C-alpha positions in Angstrom: -2.7 -7.5 15.2 0.0 -9.5 17.0 0.1 -13.3 16.2 0.7 -15.4 19.3 1.3 -19.1 19.8 0.8 -20.6 23.3 2.4 -24.0 23.9 1.8 -26.0 27.0 0.7 -29.6 27.6 -1.7 -28.5 30.3 -4.9 -27.0 28.9 -5.5 -25.1 32.2 -2.1 -23.4 31.9 -2.9 -22.4 28.3 -6.3 -20.9 29.4 -4.5 -19.0 32.2 -2.1 -17.4 29.7 -5.0 -16.6 27.3 -6.8 -14.9 30.2 -3.8 -12.7 31.1 -3.2 -11.8 27.4 -6.9 -10.7 27.1 -6.2 -8.2 29.9 -3.4 -6.6 27.9 -3.7 -3.6 25.5 -3.8 -4.3 21.8 -5.2 -7.0 19.5 -3.9 -10.6 19.9 -4.6 -13.5 17.5 -4.0 -16.6 19.6 -3.2 -20.1 18.5 -2.5 -23.1 20.8 -0.5 -26.3 20.8 -0.1 -29.0 23.5 3.5 -30.0 22.6 6.6 -28.8 20.8 6.2 -31.0 17.8 2.7 -29.6 17.0 3.9 -26.1 17.7 6.7 -26.4 15.2 4.2 -27.4 12.5 2.1 -24.3 13.3 5.2 -22.1 13.2 6.1 -23.5 9.7 2.6 -22.7 8.3 1.4 -19.6 10.1 2.8 -16.1 10.7 3.8 -15.8 14.4 5.2 -12.8 16.3 5.3 -14.2 19.8 5.9 -17.7 21.2 4.8 -18.4 24.8 6.0 -21.9 25.7 6.4 -24.1 28.8 9.8 -25.7 29.2 8.7 -29.2 30.1 6.5 -30.9 27.4 6.3 -34.4 25.7 7.9 -35.0 22.3 9.9 -31.8 22.3 10.7 -29.5 25.2 10.6 -25.7 25.2 14.3 -25.2 24.7 14.5 -27.5 21.7 11.3 -25.8 20.3 12.9 -22.4 20.8 16.1 -23.4 19.1 14.2 -24.8 16.0 11.8 -21.8 16.0 14.6 -19.2 16.0 16.3 -21.0 13.1 13.0 -20.6 11.1 12.1 -17.1 12.4 15.1 -15.3 13.8 13.0 -12.2 14.7 10.5 -14.3 16.7 10.0 -13.1 20.3 10.0 -16.0 22.8 8.9 -16.2 26.4 9.6 -19.5 28.3 7.7 -20.5 31.5 9.1 -22.9 33.9 8.3 -24.2 37.4 12.0 -24.6 38.0 13.9 -21.7 39.6 17.3 -23.2 38.6 19.5 -20.5 37.2 21.1 -22.9 34.7 17.7 -23.1 32.9 17.6 -19.4 32.5 21.1 -19.3 31.2 20.4 -22.0 28.7 17.2 -20.4 27.6 19.0 -17.1 26.9 21.6 -19.0 24.9 18.8 -20.4 22.8 17.6 -16.9 22.0 14.7 -16.6 24.5 13.5 -13.1 25.0 12.2 -13.6 28.6 12.3 -16.4 31.2 9.3 -16.4 33.6 8.7 -18.6 36.6 5.5 -20.5 37.4 3.1 -19.7 38.8 3.1 -16.5 36.7 2.5 -13.3 38.6 0.1 -11.0 36.7 2.1 -7.8 37.4 5.3 -9.4 36.1 3.5 -10.8 33.1 2.0 -7.4 32.3 5.4 -5.7 32.5 7.2 -8.2 30.2 4.3 -8.6 27.7 3.9 -4.8 27.4 7.6 -4.4 26.6 7.5 -7.2 24.0 4.3 -5.8 22.5 6.0 -2.4 21.9 9.0 -4.1 20.4 6.9 -6.1 18.0 4.8 -3.1 16.9 8.0 -1.1 16.4 9.4 -3.9 14.3 6.2 -4.2 12.3 6.2 -0.4 11.6 9.8 -0.6 10.5 9.1 -3.6 8.2 6.0 -1.7 6.8 8.1 1.4 6.0 10.8 -0.7 4.4 8.3 -2.7 2.3 6.6 0.6 1.2 10.0 1.9 0.2 10.8 -1.3 -1.7 7.4 -1.2 -3.4 8.0 2.4 -4.5 11.4 1.5 -5.9 9.9 -1.5 -7.7 7.1 0.7 -9.2 9.6 3.4 -10.2 12.0 1.1 -12.0 9.3 -1.2 -13.4 7.3 1.6 -15.0 10.5 3.1 -16.4 11.4 -0.3 -17.9 7.9 -1.1 -19.1 7.7 1.9 -21.5 11.4 2.1 -22.6 13.0 -1.4 -22.3 16.3 0.4 -21.6 18.9 -1.8 -20.1 20.5 1.1 -18.2 17.4 1.3 -16.0 18.1 -2.3 -14.9 21.7 -1.4 -14.2 20.7 1.6 -12.1 18.2 -0.6 -10.1 21.0 -3.1 -9.1 21.4 -3.3 -5.4 18.1 -1.5 -4.8 15.5 -4.1 -5.9 15.5 -7.8 -6.5 15.2 -8.3 -10.3 14.7 -12.0 -9.8 11.2 -11.2 -8.5 10.4 -9.8 -12.0 11.2 -13.2 -13.5 8.5 -14.8 -11.3 5.8 -13.0 -13.2 4.1 -15.0 -16.0 0.9 -13.1 -16.9 -0.3 -9.5 -16.8 -3.8 -8.0 -16.7 -4.4 -4.4 -17.6 -7.5 -2.8 -16.0 -8.9 0.4 -17.5 -11.8 2.5 -16.3 -14.0 4.7 -18.4 -13.7 7.5 -15.8 -10.8 8.9 -13.6 -11.0 6.1 -11.1 -7.6 5.3 -9.7 -6.9 8.9 -8.4 -10.0 8.7 -6.1 -10.2 5.0 -5.4 -9.4 4.3 -1.8 -5.7 3.5 -1.2 -6.4 -0.1 -0.1 -7.9 -0.9 -3.5 -5.2 -3.5 -4.3 -5.5 -5.0 -0.8 -9.3 -5.4 -1.2 -8.7 -7.0 -4.7 -6.1 -9.3 -3.2 -8.5 -10.5 -0.6 -11.2 -11.1 -3.2 -8.9 -13.1 -5.5 -7.1 -14.9 -2.7 -3.9 -14.9 -4.8 -0.8 -12.8 -4.8 -0.1 -10.3 -7.5 2.1 -7.1 -7.9 0.0 -4.0 -8.4 1.2 -1.1 -10.5 -0.8 2.1 -11.1 -0.1 3.6 -14.5 -2.4 6.6 -14.5 -5.8 7.7 -13.2 -7.6 5.4 -15.6 -5.3 2.4 -15.8 -3.6 -0.1 -13.4 -1.7 -3.3 -14.1 -1.6 -6.6 -12.2 1.3 -9.0 -12.5 0.8 -12.7 -11.6 3.2 -15.5 -10.7 1.3 -18.7 -11.2 2.2 -20.1 -14.6 -0.4 -22.8 -14.7 -3.6 -20.8 -14.5 -6.5 -19.7 -16.8 -6.1 -16.0 -16.5 -9.3 -15.3 -18.5 -11.1 -16.8 -15.5 -9.2 -14.6 -13.2 -10.1 -11.6 -15.3 -13.8 -12.6 -15.1 -13.5 -12.8 -11.4 -11.9 -9.3 -11.2 -14.5 -7.8 -13.5 -17.4 -9.3 -11.4 -15.8 -7.8 -8.3 -15.3 -4.4 -9.9 -18.9 -4.3 -11.3 -20.3 -5.3 -7.9 -18.2 -2.8 -5.9 -17.9 0.3 -8.0 -20.2 2.4 -10.3 -17.6 3.0 -13.1 -17.4 0.8 -16.2 -14.2 -1.3 -16.5 -12.4 -3.1 -19.3 -9.7 -5.8 -18.8 -7.0 -7.0 -21.2 -5.2 -10.3 -20.5 -1.7 -10.9 -21.7 -0.2 -14.0 -23.2 1.9 -16.2 -20.8 5.5 -15.0 -20.7 8.8 -15.9 -19.0 11.5 -13.4 -18.0 11.3 -9.6 -17.5 13.1 -8.9 -20.9 9.7 -9.2 -22.7 7.8 -6.8 -20.3 8.0 -3.9 -22.7 6.5 -6.0 -25.5 3.8 -7.3 -23.1 2.8 -3.8 -22.2 2.5 -2.8 -25.8 0.3 -5.9 -26.6 -2.0 -5.2 -23.7 -2.5 -1.6 -24.8 -3.3 -2.9 -28.3 -5.7 -5.4 -27.0 -7.5 -2.7 -25.0 -8.2 -0.9 -28.3 -10.8 -3.6 -28.9 -13.2 -1.8 -26.6 -13.8 0.8 -29.3 -15.0 -1.9 -31.7 -16.6 -4.3 -29.2 -17.9 -2.0 -26.4 -20.3 -4.7 -25.2 -17.3 -6.8 -24.2 -15.3 -6.0 -21.1 -12.5 -8.7 -21.2 -10.1 -9.0 -24.1 -7.8 -11.9 -24.2 -4.7 -12.3 -26.3 -5.3 -13.3 -30.0 -1.7 -14.3 -30.4 -2.5 -17.6 -28.7 -5.5 -18.1 -30.9 -3.5 -17.4 -34.1 -0.6 -19.7 -32.9 -2.9 -22.7 -33.4 -2.5 -24.6 -36.6 -3.4 -22.0 -39.2 -6.0 -24.4 -40.8 -7.8 -24.6 -37.5 -8.5 -20.9 -37.3 -12.0 -20.0 -38.5 -12.2 -17.8 -41.6 -14.8 -15.6 -39.9 -12.4 -14.8 -37.0 -9.6 -13.9 -39.4 -11.9 -11.7 -41.5 -13.2 -10.1 -38.3 -9.6 -9.2 -37.2 -8.9 -7.8 -40.7 -12.0 -5.7 -40.5 -10.9 -4.3 -37.2 -7.4 -3.6 -38.6 -9.0 -1.6 -41.4 -11.1 0.3 -38.9 -8.0 1.2 -37.0 -6.0 1.8 -40.2 -3.4 -0.6 -38.7 -1.5 -1.9 -41.7 1.0 -3.9 -39.7 -1.7 -6.0 -38.0 -3.6 -6.2 -41.3 -0.6 -7.8 -43.0 -0.1 -10.2 -40.2 -3.8 -11.4 -40.2 -3.8 -11.5 -44.0 -0.7 -13.7 -43.9 -2.5 -16.2 -41.8 -5.3 -16.4 -44.4 -2.7 -16.7 -47.2 -0.9 -19.6 -45.4 -4.2 -21.3 -44.9 -5.1 -21.4 -48.6 -1.8 -21.3 -50.5 -1.3 -25.1 -50.5 -4.8 -26.3 -49.6 -6.7 -28.1 -52.3 -9.7 -29.2 -50.3 -11.6 -26.0 -50.9 -13.3 -25.1 -54.1 -11.9 -22.3 -56.3 -15.2 -20.4 -55.9 -15.0 -20.5 -52.1 -11.4 -19.3 -52.0 -12.4 -16.4 -54.3 -15.3 -15.6 -51.9 -12.9 -15.5 -48.9 -10.4 -13.2 -50.5 -13.1 -10.9 -52.0 -14.1 -10.3 -48.4 -10.7 -9.0 -47.7 -10.9 -6.5 -50.6 -14.4 -5.5 -49.5 -13.1 -4.7 -46.1 -10.4 -2.4 -47.6 -13.2 -0.5 -49.4 -15.0 0.2 -46.2 -12.8 3.2 -46.0 -14.8 5.9 -47.9 -11.9 7.9 -49.3 -10.1 4.8 -50.5 -13.3 3.5 -52.0 -13.6 6.8 -53.9 -10.1 6.4 -55.4 -10.7 2.8 -56.6 -13.9 1.1 -57.9 -14.7 -2.0 -55.8 -16.8 -3.7 -58.6 -13.8 -3.6 -60.9 -11.5 -5.2 -58.3 -14.0 -7.9 -57.3 -14.5 -8.8 -61.0 -10.7 -9.0 -61.5 -10.5 -11.4 -58.5 -13.3 -13.7 -59.7 -11.7 -13.9 -63.2 -8.5 -15.3 -61.6 -7.5 -18.8 -62.8 -5.6 -20.0 -59.7 -4.6 -19.2 -56.1 -1.5 -17.3 -57.2 -3.5 -14.8 -59.2 -6.1 -14.5 -56.4 -3.3 -13.6 -54.0 -1.7 -11.2 -56.5 -5.0 -9.2 -56.9 -5.6 -9.1 -53.2 -2.1 -8.0 -52.3 -2.1 -5.3 -55.0 -5.2 -3.8 -53.3 -3.5 -4.1 -49.9 -0.4 -2.2 -51.3 -2.7 0.5 -52.7 -4.5 0.7 -49.4 -1.1 1.1 -47.6 -0.1 3.9 -50.0 -3.5 5.6 -49.4 -2.8 5.5 -45.6 0.6 7.1 -46.1 -0.9 9.9 -48.1 -3.6 10.5 -45.4 -1.1 10.5 -42.5 -0.3 14.2 -43.0 -3.9 15.0 -42.0 -3.6 12.7 -39.0 -0.4 14.5 -37.9 -2.4 17.7 -37.9 -5.1 16.2 -35.8 -2.6 14.7 -33.3 -0.9 18.1 -33.1 -4.3 19.8 -32.4 -4.9 17.3 -29.6 -1.4 17.8 -28.1 -1.9 21.6 -28.2 -5.3 21.2 -26.4 -3.6 19.1 -23.7 -0.9 21.8 -23.3 -3.6 24.5 -22.8 -6.0 22.5 -20.6 -3.9 20.0 -18.6 -5.4 21.2 -15.3 -8.9 20.1 -16.5 -10.5 16.7 -16.6 -9.2 15.2 -19.9 -10.3 12.0 -21.5 -10.0 10.3 -24.8 -13.7 11.0 -25.5 -13.4 14.7 -24.8 -10.3 15.1 -27.0 -11.8 13.0 -29.8 -14.7 15.4 -30.0 -12.3 18.4 -30.3 -10.9 17.0 -33.6 -14.1 15.3 -34.8 -12.7 11.8 -34.8 -13.9 8.6 -33.3 -12.2 7.7 -30.0 -10.8 4.5 -31.4 -9.2 6.2 -34.4 -7.8 9.0 -32.4 -6.3 6.5 -29.9 -4.7 4.6 -32.8 -3.2 7.5 -34.6 -2.1 9.3 -31.4 -0.1 6.2 -30.3 1.3 5.7 -33.8 2.5 9.4 -34.0 3.7 9.8 -30.4 4.7 6.3 -29.3 2.4 6.3 -26.2 -1.3 6.1 -25.5 -3.2 9.3 -24.6 -3.7 8.4 -20.9 0.0 8.0 -20.5 0.8 11.1 -22.6 -1.4 13.3 -20.3 0.2 11.8 -17.2 3.7 12.4 -18.5 2.9 16.0 -19.4 1.3 16.7 -16.0 4.3 15.2 -14.2 6.7 17.5 -16.1 4.5 20.5 -15.4 4.4 19.5 -11.7 8.2 19.3 -11.6 8.5 22.8 -13.2 6.1 24.3 -10.6 7.9 22.7 -7.7 11.2 24.0 -9.0 10.2 27.5 -10.0 7.4 28.5 -7.7 6.6 28.6 -4.0 3.2 26.8 -4.4 2.3 24.3 -1.8 2.2 20.7 -2.9 -1.6 20.7 -2.7 -1.7 23.7 -5.1 0.7 22.1 -7.5 -1.5 19.0 -7.5 -4.6 21.0 -8.3 -2.8 23.1 -11.0 -1.7 20.0 -12.9 -5.1 18.3 -12.9 -4.9 16.0 -9.8 -8.0 16.1 -7.6 -6.5 13.9 -5.0 -3.3 15.2 -3.3 -2.2 11.9 -1.9 -2.6 10.3 -5.3 -0.5 13.1 -6.9 2.3 12.5 -4.3 2.2 8.8 -4.9 2.2 9.3 -8.7 5.1 11.8 -8.6 7.2 9.4 -6.5 6.4 6.5 -8.8 7.4 8.6 -11.8 10.5 10.4 -10.5 11.6 8.1 -7.7 11.3 10.8 -5.0 8.5 12.7 -3.3 7.5 16.2 -4.3 9.0 17.6 -1.1 12.3 15.8 -1.6 12.5 17.0 -5.2 11.8 20.6 -4.1 14.5 20.4 -1.4 17.0 19.0 -4.0 17.4 15.6 -2.5 15.7 14.0 -5.5 17.9 15.5 -8.1 19.8 12.2 -8.7 16.6 10.6 -10.1 16.1 13.2 -12.9 18.1 11.0 -15.3 15.1 8.6 -15.5 12.4 11.4 -15.5 11.7 11.2 -19.2 10.8 7.5 -19.2 
């Protein structure tokens, strides 16, 4: 649609131009102003492709308006109408950057010829801008995804001159969207546009794989939990799949994007322990409150989840919060403090094999016989160290399970693969497999599957004569256009360009 502004102090004249425009081919969104001053305000606030203005008007004439308008929008097409046939007006108009100069009364045939030429020029310019924007978006996605998962500075060095890294510094919050099904490979291509319309706010959209996409937002002063609720409501209303959303903490500067991505993936793990919830916010902000303000029940809940995941790093962090809360606090009774820390020990013994190695009754008795907080902490921490040793002994079995899952992916990458399917193959819960797989390989399962499929696609393009559609199907992509988009986002070039050899330069980043 072409955005038009008609400026004339005579309403009848404006109506005449609107009538002639209505006779022209194409879609025209028309705004009006009765003088140059009002027109300039509209130009400041609204997208405008074509300015049709009279030359003689109150407050600001057409030539002054044209001069100021071209300063603001150099690519603006301008047609000036005048009842004067004086050649000096035409000369001056051209000097101000006017596209065409038309005499009043306007002849329909002359109007049609000029407007038709201008319309074609505007559409050609819009098509060029769209192509350039798509190219810029692809480069942003390519370098951004590479940086997200590696944090390598050389990626930023390679991006210099191709993308504007300052735009990355404008992002202050991220929301990870995950579907329980392969959604993003079959979702219509205008998914992000529809979501943008719904939210009425700008964000950068990055698809990560067929089950995950990421949104990056600019507004620093915003409650993004509310935004996530809005997104979830829209998704639930519009699509049949189930969705989960993780909201990052606020951040400044692109240097921390790798850490933000890792935290979002960790937050998303909560869906295995709280499937009734669909939005997971960042606990770091909660724990950054004064330690004494954090509820014991919340800290013990987090410790329980850490034990379920066998995540000793998070367990130690949450235990440290509990320890700080009671180390120098005399307002609680000794019996209550023993009760709190006995809960920590009981959570450790929820693991059956660990429980079999140590007797819980003996450890609880030891804790209740402690005479002060130092002894209570010593008994608790001894059990945590023993639990850590137990986990290290059991990791060899986990490695075997992860190896079995990887082998299954190698053999069945053309099929529909999901965390649930793979967990069944090794008789583990989805949550535990997700945790040990990332711990062992350094990436989550969805990403691992995508990376493997991309490498297989590259092999097939290089070593076979398969058509792109066949390659897509052979590596497990049901949607060819999604495969092409994913390949380009991952390797920085299209499948066709890679096959022809024009994408060889991008292979240096292909293992990101």
